[in-house]
MITIVO-211132 format. One record per residue: residue number from 1; x, y, z of N, C-alpha, C in turn. Coordinates in Angstrom, 3 decimals. Layout:
N
  nr       nx       ny       nz      cax      cay      caz       cx       cy       cz
 NUM        X        Y        Z        X        Y        Z        X        Y        Z
...
// end
This chain:
148
  nr       nx       ny       nz      cax      cay      caz       cx       cy       cz
   1  -46.950  -44.071   -8.899  -46.072  -43.241   -9.948  -46.674  -42.128  -10.008
   2  -47.953  -41.872   -9.900  -48.550  -40.726   -9.878  -48.380  -39.733   -9.233
   3  -48.074  -40.368   -7.833  -47.673  -39.370   -6.614  -46.006  -39.007   -6.858
   4  -45.216  -40.067   -7.436  -43.935  -39.376   -7.765  -43.891  -38.310   -8.787
   5  -44.810  -38.634   -9.838  -44.605  -37.556  -10.843  -45.133  -36.211  -10.272
   6  -45.826  -36.248   -9.593  -46.661  -34.863   -8.797  -45.443  -34.271   -7.799
   7  -44.823  -35.219   -7.180  -43.752  -34.674   -6.323  -42.430  -34.253   -6.932
   8  -42.344  -35.055   -7.969  -40.863  -34.219   -8.509  -41.373  -33.018   -9.395
   9  -42.459  -32.769   -9.520  -43.193  -31.574  -10.385  -44.251  -31.035   -9.771
  10  -44.259  -30.384   -9.045  -45.188  -29.678   -8.332  -46.212  -28.667   -8.986
  11  -45.618  -28.261  -10.091  -46.445  -27.407  -10.898  -47.146  -28.045  -12.252
  12  -47.238  -29.254  -11.752  -48.080  -30.238  -12.990  -49.429  -29.844  -12.330
  13  -50.147  -29.595  -13.423  -51.630  -29.681  -13.392  -52.537  -30.715  -13.709
  14  -52.648  -31.640  -13.393  -53.287  -32.875  -14.082  -54.105  -33.830  -13.075
  15  -55.165  -34.534  -13.695  -55.587  -35.513  -12.580  -55.429  -36.884  -13.146
  16  -55.292  -38.204  -12.476  -55.398  -39.266  -12.778  -56.985  -39.770  -12.565
  17  -57.456  -40.315  -13.605  -58.852  -40.836  -13.281  -58.833  -42.256  -13.813
  18  -59.300  -42.871  -12.682  -59.241  -44.535  -12.873  -60.657  -45.013  -13.156
  19  -60.743  -45.762  -14.114  -61.778  -46.225  -14.730  -61.835  -47.695  -14.365
  20  -63.006  -48.164  -14.124  -63.032  -49.629  -13.906  -63.494  -50.323  -12.544
  21  -63.331  -51.232  -12.270  -63.997  -51.883  -10.896  -62.949  -51.742  -10.016
  22  -63.070  -51.693   -8.757  -62.123  -51.587   -7.605  -61.062  -53.111   -7.514
  23  -61.671  -53.917   -7.756  -60.668  -54.843   -7.867  -60.862  -56.020   -6.269
  24  -59.691  -56.318   -6.240  -60.105  -57.005   -4.966  -58.689  -57.003   -3.980
  25  -58.559  -57.146   -2.690  -57.209  -57.037   -1.753  -56.668  -55.809   -1.833
  26  -57.298  -54.684   -1.921  -56.639  -53.656   -2.344  -57.360  -52.430   -1.495
  27  -57.753  -52.521   -0.200  -58.459  -51.919    0.823  -57.551  -50.469    1.206
  28  -56.010  -50.499    1.333  -55.048  -49.615    1.409  -55.082  -48.668    0.245
  29  -55.058  -49.252   -0.813  -55.128  -48.365   -1.951  -56.153  -47.603   -1.919
  30  -57.392  -48.546   -2.226  -58.778  -47.493   -2.227  -59.000  -46.355   -1.260
  31  -58.315  -46.715    0.137  -58.356  -45.260    0.858  -57.429  -44.289    0.624
  32  -56.187  -44.267    0.031  -55.256  -43.587   -0.691  -56.072  -42.828   -1.523
  33  -56.637  -43.384   -2.416  -57.295  -42.936   -3.683  -58.263  -41.822   -3.292
  34  -59.116  -42.721   -2.239  -60.327  -41.756   -1.978  -59.976  -40.121   -1.181
  35  -58.657  -40.270   -0.794  -58.434  -38.952   -0.031  -57.300  -38.032   -0.821
  36  -56.914  -38.834   -1.981  -56.537  -37.950   -3.135  -56.922  -36.939   -3.504
  37  -56.342  -35.704   -3.453  -57.012  -34.535   -4.161  -56.842  -34.455   -5.983
  38  -56.184  -35.492   -6.530  -55.907  -35.191   -7.983  -56.385  -36.248   -8.594
  39  -57.065  -37.403   -7.977  -57.478  -38.761   -8.481  -58.757  -38.790   -8.622
  40  -59.424  -39.120   -9.635  -60.841  -39.172   -9.968  -61.063  -40.591   -9.825
  41  -61.828  -41.296   -9.437  -62.329  -42.630   -9.529  -63.936  -42.607  -10.230
  42  -63.904  -43.187  -11.320  -65.336  -43.034  -11.991  -65.740  -44.475  -11.876
  43  -64.968  -45.375  -11.766  -65.639  -47.009  -11.769  -66.159  -47.685  -12.956
  44  -67.178  -48.157  -12.849  -67.597  -48.611  -14.203  -67.859  -47.663  -15.268
  45  -67.460  -47.644  -16.448  -67.985  -46.784  -17.853  -68.214  -47.496  -18.782
  46  -69.620  -47.391  -19.590  -69.994  -47.966  -20.375  -69.238  -47.816  -21.633
  47  -69.098  -48.976  -22.334  -68.298  -48.884  -23.406  -68.331  -47.921  -24.464
  48  -69.603  -47.340  -24.685  -70.026  -46.329  -25.686  -69.307  -44.786  -24.974
  49  -69.558  -44.999  -23.921  -68.423  -43.673  -23.343  -66.884  -43.668  -23.437
  50  -66.266  -44.847  -23.546  -64.933  -44.941  -23.376  -64.022  -44.141  -24.493
  51  -64.522  -44.154  -25.671  -63.598  -43.437  -26.923  -63.806  -41.853  -26.378
  52  -64.627  -41.352  -25.907  -64.542  -39.753  -25.606  -63.643  -39.734  -24.456
  53  -63.499  -40.493  -23.448  -62.463  -40.357  -22.564  -61.172  -40.641  -22.642
  54  -60.892  -41.555  -23.925  -59.518  -41.821  -24.341  -59.171  -40.626  -25.266
  55  -60.006  -39.833  -26.047  -59.670  -38.872  -26.791  -59.295  -37.595  -25.987
  56  -59.908  -37.577  -24.781  -59.560  -36.220  -23.800  -58.358  -36.502  -23.304
  57  -57.643  -37.472  -23.057  -56.811  -37.912  -21.799  -55.357  -37.752  -22.981
  58  -54.256  -36.984  -22.084  -53.213  -37.144  -22.482  -52.407  -38.755  -22.709
  59  -52.723  -39.470  -21.665  -52.245  -40.646  -21.652  -53.247  -41.715  -21.057
  60  -53.114  -42.979  -21.637  -53.858  -44.103  -21.091  -52.563  -45.029  -20.196
  61  -52.587  -45.218  -18.978  -51.468  -46.176  -18.333  -52.173  -47.210  -17.737
  62  -51.484  -48.479  -18.330  -51.950  -49.758  -18.465  -51.140  -50.735  -18.071
  63  -50.790  -50.843  -16.684  -49.615  -51.359  -16.107  -50.159  -52.840  -15.773
  64  -50.937  -53.683  -16.473  -51.655  -55.132  -16.287  -50.347  -55.882  -16.514
  65  -50.143  -56.915  -15.799  -49.280  -57.713  -15.527  -50.271  -59.241  -16.457
  66  -51.322  -59.452  -16.046  -52.146  -60.632  -16.481  -53.246  -60.121  -17.826
  67  -53.020  -60.208  -19.049  -54.160  -59.587  -19.793  -54.009  -60.806  -20.873
  68  -55.465  -60.436  -21.156  -55.847  -61.521  -22.689  -55.513  -61.063  -23.849
  69  -55.818  -59.594  -23.924  -55.421  -58.974  -25.176  -54.982  -57.863  -25.072
  70  -55.686  -57.069  -24.136  -55.405  -55.469  -24.103  -56.105  -54.521  -24.663
  71  -57.455  -54.807  -24.745  -58.401  -53.939  -25.723  -58.162  -52.582  -25.230
  72  -58.164  -52.135  -24.059  -58.167  -50.860  -23.845  -56.987  -49.979  -24.525
  73  -55.734  -50.792  -24.820  -54.623  -50.183  -25.313  -54.760  -50.093  -26.736
  74  -55.641  -50.727  -27.211  -55.910  -50.506  -28.755  -57.034  -49.538  -28.843
  75  -57.885  -49.389  -28.104  -58.726  -48.348  -28.269  -58.336  -47.180  -27.958
  76  -57.671  -47.123  -27.162  -56.894  -45.589  -26.630  -56.168  -45.346  -27.904
  77  -55.368  -46.274  -28.596  -54.410  -45.925  -29.417  -55.189  -45.365  -30.678
  78  -56.354  -46.171  -31.097  -57.242  -45.319  -31.926  -58.042  -44.165  -31.633
  79  -58.019  -43.766  -30.532  -58.694  -42.581  -30.293  -57.469  -41.280  -29.989
  80  -56.665  -41.681  -30.188  -55.461  -40.902  -30.026  -54.849  -40.705  -28.968
  81  -54.433  -41.416  -28.195  -53.873  -41.349  -26.723  -52.972  -42.158  -26.623
  82  -51.744  -41.627  -26.004  -50.519  -42.303  -25.815  -50.743  -43.160  -24.851
  83  -50.246  -44.471  -24.987  -50.572  -45.486  -23.980  -49.191  -45.879  -23.318
  84  -49.350  -45.682  -22.086  -48.053  -46.495  -21.186  -48.465  -47.884  -20.772
  85  -47.938  -48.920  -21.060  -48.217  -50.390  -20.875  -47.513  -51.262  -20.545
  86  -47.698  -51.855  -19.842  -46.652  -53.072  -19.370  -46.320  -53.864  -20.627
  87  -44.800  -54.391  -20.803  -44.468  -55.064  -22.089  -44.444  -56.635  -21.701
  88  -45.612  -56.858  -22.172  -45.727  -58.582  -22.289  -46.660  -58.476  -23.872
  89  -46.301  -59.826  -24.218  -46.822  -59.928  -25.518  -48.194  -59.846  -25.692
  90  -49.168  -60.147  -24.898  -50.677  -59.590  -24.968  -50.897  -58.401  -25.231
  91  -50.066  -57.212  -24.506  -50.409  -56.215  -24.751  -49.756  -55.486  -25.843
  92  -48.769  -56.272  -26.251  -48.017  -55.825  -27.865  -48.811  -56.304  -28.711
  93  -49.361  -57.083  -28.928  -50.553  -57.648  -29.849  -51.742  -56.363  -29.941
  94  -51.955  -55.871  -28.930  -52.984  -54.731  -28.712  -52.149  -53.084  -29.344
  95  -51.341  -53.118  -28.946  -50.326  -51.623  -28.820  -50.079  -51.708  -30.276
  96  -49.309  -50.638  -30.420  -48.662  -50.460  -31.963  -47.454  -49.656  -31.142
  97  -46.619  -49.390  -32.251  -45.008  -48.714  -32.099  -45.095  -47.257  -31.554
  98  -46.253  -46.625  -31.197  -46.714  -45.712  -30.450  -46.563  -45.843  -29.035
  99  -47.074  -47.043  -28.734  -47.203  -47.310  -27.043  -45.721  -47.473  -26.549
 100  -45.913  -47.010  -25.303  -44.556  -46.747  -24.602  -44.765  -48.181  -23.666
 101  -43.836  -48.989  -23.724  -43.684  -50.402  -23.008  -42.694  -50.168  -21.910
 102  -43.352  -50.339  -20.704  -42.483  -50.468  -19.581  -42.332  -51.540  -18.788
 103  -41.552  -51.665  -17.520  -41.953  -52.658  -16.570  -42.745  -52.365  -15.730
 104  -43.531  -53.230  -15.250  -44.845  -52.694  -13.983  -44.176  -52.180  -12.836
 105  -43.296  -51.380  -13.000  -42.564  -50.824  -11.481  -43.230  -49.459  -11.637
 106  -43.265  -49.103  -10.257  -43.553  -47.911   -9.773  -42.358  -46.432  -10.538
 107  -41.337  -46.927  -10.343  -40.520  -46.087  -11.238  -40.619  -46.209  -12.789
 108  -40.633  -47.135  -13.210  -40.915  -47.220  -14.544  -41.908  -46.499  -15.099
 109  -43.047  -46.950  -14.756  -44.054  -45.947  -15.054  -44.080  -44.333  -14.536
 110  -43.507  -44.084  -13.426  -43.129  -42.696  -13.271  -42.556  -41.929  -14.352
 111  -41.633  -42.482  -14.621  -40.282  -42.187  -15.704  -41.244  -41.921  -16.925
 112  -41.966  -42.943  -17.475  -42.713  -42.868  -18.775  -43.683  -41.539  -18.589
 113  -44.493  -41.553  -17.143  -45.470  -40.287  -17.406  -44.799  -39.120  -17.371
 114  -43.929  -39.042  -16.909  -43.039  -37.669  -16.891  -42.416  -37.593  -18.226
 115  -41.960  -38.349  -19.137  -41.647  -38.252  -20.423  -43.060  -37.850  -21.462
 116  -44.204  -38.574  -21.236  -45.173  -38.012  -21.613  -45.788  -36.399  -21.386
 117  -45.762  -36.222  -20.379  -45.808  -34.992  -19.746  -45.020  -33.873  -20.585
 118  -43.675  -34.357  -20.490  -42.499  -33.174  -21.232  -42.771  -33.090  -22.542
 119  -42.930  -34.045  -23.449  -42.801  -34.425  -24.960  -44.526  -34.167  -25.498
 120  -45.310  -34.428  -24.715  -46.993  -34.613  -25.166  -46.925  -35.142  -26.587
 121  -46.429  -36.343  -26.944  -46.161  -36.867  -27.999  -47.479  -37.223  -28.688
 122  -47.766  -36.998  -30.427  -48.787  -37.435  -30.590  -48.885  -38.795  -31.492
 123  -49.822  -39.767  -31.427  -49.753  -40.709  -32.209  -50.278  -40.925  -33.873
 124  -49.808  -41.968  -34.492  -50.442  -41.903  -35.774  -51.178  -43.418  -35.437
 125  -52.450  -43.232  -35.419  -53.442  -44.375  -35.280  -53.169  -45.534  -36.622
 126  -52.877  -46.611  -36.442  -52.916  -47.368  -37.554  -53.907  -47.509  -38.489
 127  -53.794  -47.934  -39.611  -55.096  -48.048  -40.344  -55.805  -49.789  -40.405
 128  -56.632  -49.814  -39.116  -57.148  -51.186  -39.280  -58.302  -51.267  -40.253
 129  -58.661  -52.626  -40.297  -59.948  -52.978  -41.250  -60.942  -52.322  -40.374
 130  -61.973  -51.980  -41.046  -63.621  -51.652  -40.249  -63.987  -53.100  -39.648
 131  -64.942  -52.976  -39.193  -65.561  -54.458  -38.655  -66.234  -55.206  -39.867
 132  -66.637  -54.109  -40.904  -67.571  -54.797  -42.073  -66.459  -55.608  -42.859
 133  -65.288  -54.643  -43.082  -64.243  -55.402  -44.053  -63.563  -56.863  -43.144
 134  -63.593  -56.586  -41.986  -63.120  -57.769  -41.541  -63.850  -58.673  -41.829
 135  -65.188  -58.767  -41.274  -66.175  -59.807  -41.426  -66.115  -60.326  -42.775
 136  -66.064  -59.490  -43.813  -66.070  -59.913  -45.199  -65.110  -61.118  -45.522
 137  -64.063  -60.695  -45.084  -62.571  -61.306  -45.298  -62.459  -62.670  -44.531
 138  -63.319  -62.776  -43.424  -63.469  -63.905  -42.430  -64.716  -64.844  -43.361
 139  -65.457  -64.417  -43.890  -66.566  -64.994  -44.616  -65.946  -65.392  -46.067
 140  -65.136  -64.753  -46.328  -64.459  -65.126  -47.640  -63.633  -66.369  -47.445
 141  -62.809  -66.187  -46.317  -61.848  -67.407  -46.201  -62.819  -68.585  -45.723
 142  -63.679  -68.550  -44.923  -64.287  -69.678  -44.831  -65.001  -70.400  -45.926
 143  -65.458  -69.490  -46.644  -66.074  -69.853  -47.999  -65.089  -70.407  -48.953
 144  -64.260  -70.153  -48.929  -62.858  -70.680  -50.234  -62.361  -72.162  -49.183
 145  -62.284  -72.125  -47.996  -62.063  -73.422  -47.143  -62.916  -74.602  -47.496
 146  -64.437  -73.847  -47.717  -65.626  -75.036  -47.812  -65.480  -75.659  -49.415
 147  -65.301  -74.608  -50.188  -65.144  -74.992  -51.596  -64.117  -76.223  -51.916
 148  -63.023  -76.245  -51.215  -61.825  -76.838  -51.320  -62.293  -78.289  -50.891
// end
């Protein structure tokens, strides 16, 4: 998808930054990545460093087919990054109305990347509760159950 974006728009000056482990059964893909002049592979990045990456990116591309919740989608949105993500319910739980949901296909992702590049949308982060407030509400709910 990134190659399609660059091929259709040779004047685009951007990099694709990959974060996380290599996965498995992807030797050919890793070979292509290592030879690509505009792809940077960071590997593992500590959790405390992720917000600065999210905040500096134009978009998080998250084409996951199998997901438990989609924490990177939630984190990226809270840091102001537009997210392009697979349209599955697990990711919709973490995403918001600003997430661009796509089929996990090369053409769909490439079109979404093009749209983000052209429009440079900004997102409005949802007003989530703080960890302290969430914890207080959980404790209050459990206390109310115990009293009954």
